[in-house]
N, C-alpha and C positions, 0 to 999 in steps of 0.2 A: 218845883215849888207848887204846892196845891193852893188853889184859890177857891173861896166860897162863892158859888154862883149867886147866892142870895144876899151877898154884901151890898150895901147901899153905896153907890159911886156916882160920879158926875161924868157924863160924856160931854166933852167941851162943845159948846154951841147947841147942845140938845137937852141939857138939864140933868136932874137926878133920876136915877133908876137903879134897879138891881143889876149886878155885874153881868149876869147872863143876858139880860135885855140890852145892855150897853154894847156887849160884844156882837150880838145879833144885829142891832141897828147899825153899828159901825161897818159891818160887813156888807150891808145893803146900800150903803152910800155910793154915789157915783165915784169912779176910780180916783179922780183928783182929790175929792174930799176924804175918801177912805184912807189914802196914804198920809193925810194930815191928822187923822183921828187920834185923839188922846183921851184916855180914861184916867181920871184923877180919883185916888182912893186914900183912905186914912192909913192903911197898912203899908208895909214895905214890899215891893217898891211902890212909891207914892204915885208914880205915873206909869201908865202902860201905853206904849206907842204902837203904831200899826203892826210891826213885826210880831210883837207879843200878843196883840189882839188876834191876829191871824192864827198864831199857834194855839191860842185858847179855843178859838172857833173849831179848828181841826180836831183838837183833843176831845172837846165835848161832843163833836159830831160822831166820833168813833164810839163813844159811850151810848149813843142813841140807837146805833145799829145792833139789832139782836144777833148774837152769834149762834151758829147752827149746832 
C-alpha cells in the first residue's frame, strides 16, 4: 500500500504534520515512546502503529539512497 508522504496526519501527543515528518519524528522518540507511537490519518488504515511506522521509515530510507 502506497502512502502519500505529504498527507496531513496527527502524530499522537505531537500534533499535526505531514506524514513524512510524523514518521521521522516517531522514529527519533525514545524507545519506550516510539513503541507507543500512533499516527492518525483520514485514509485507510486510519491509524498507523509502530510496526507500520517503522516499515515506512525503512521503505522511504531506501528511496533516499542513490543507486549506483
